[in-house]
N, C-alpha and C positions, 0 to 999 in steps of 0.2 A: 420472495422473502423480504420482509421489511427490516428497516434498521432498528437495532436494539436501543431502548432508552438508556441514558447514561448510567443509571444505577445497575443495569444488567450487563454492562460491558466488562471485559476482563481487565481493562486498564483505561485510564483517561486517554483521549485522543490528543495528539500533539501536532500542531501545524508546523510543517517543515519546508515544503517547496523544493524538494531535492530532484534534480534532473534524473530521469529514469529511462532505461531501455526496457521495452516490453516485447516479448516474443511469444507467439502462439501459432501452432501449425507452421505454415510457411511464411507467416507475416512477422514483421518486426517494425517497430516505430518508437519514437521517443515521446516522452511526456514528462509530467512532474508529479512526484509523490507528494501530495498536498497534506494529507492527514494520515497519521500512523498511530497504531497502538500494538499491543502484544499479539493480537489476533490477526491483524491485517492492516489494510489502508485503502485510501482513495487515490486513484491515479487519474489526473487530468490528461486527456489525450484527444487528438482531433477526431478519432474514431475509436470505437471500443469493440472488444471481442464479445461474443454472444454470452448470455447468461449461462453459467455452468461450464464454460470453457476453462481449460487449464492454461495458465500463463506462467512465464518465467520473468521475474523482475530482477534487474541489475541496477544498483544504486549505492551511493555513499550517503552517510548521515552528516549533518552539520557538525564540524569540529572533530570528525573521525576520518582518518585517511583510508580506512579499510573499505574495500568494495564488497558489498553483500549481494549474493545471488540466492533468491528464494522462489520456490514454486508456490502458486496459489490458485484458487478456483474463484471464478467471477461470481459474486453473489448479488451484485447490484449494477445496473447500467442506467445512466442518466446524469442529470446535473447535480453537482455538489451544492452544499450550503453557500459556496462562493460563486454559484451560477456558472460553473465551468463543466463542459461535457467530459465524460470519462466513465470510470467504473470502480466499484469497490471489490476488493479481493480478500479472501480469507487465506491466510498462510497455511501451507501443508508442511508440517515438520520443519519449522524454521530452525536454523542453526542456533546453538546456545549463545554464540558470540553476538548474533543479531539481537536476541532477546535481552541480553545484558546491556547492549548499546541503547536499546529502546528504554529500558528501565532508567538508564542514566539521563536520557533526554527528559523523561518524566520528572526526575529530581530537579532538573534545571528550570522547570516551568512552574 
């Protein structure tokens, strides 16, 4: 599945660079949530889950003390526009508080 053009995305991408814990199956590692929008994000990691794999992300957003946990499915594996290895994920039923926090990030950029 290819990346959507900007005009087809649910919201603008925001660069954040938030430390993130990623869990899938028996694996757990840390990375950085580099890009984020209402539908999902790109996580830079030393290795990535397989395409279609379900992952759990745990992270905090800049300027927000809350810790968010969200499940997602891997929709892209490879290098980001910043040339970092990792994966793109589409959120599965993200909590309303996370969506509101992302909207607030969009207002700040």
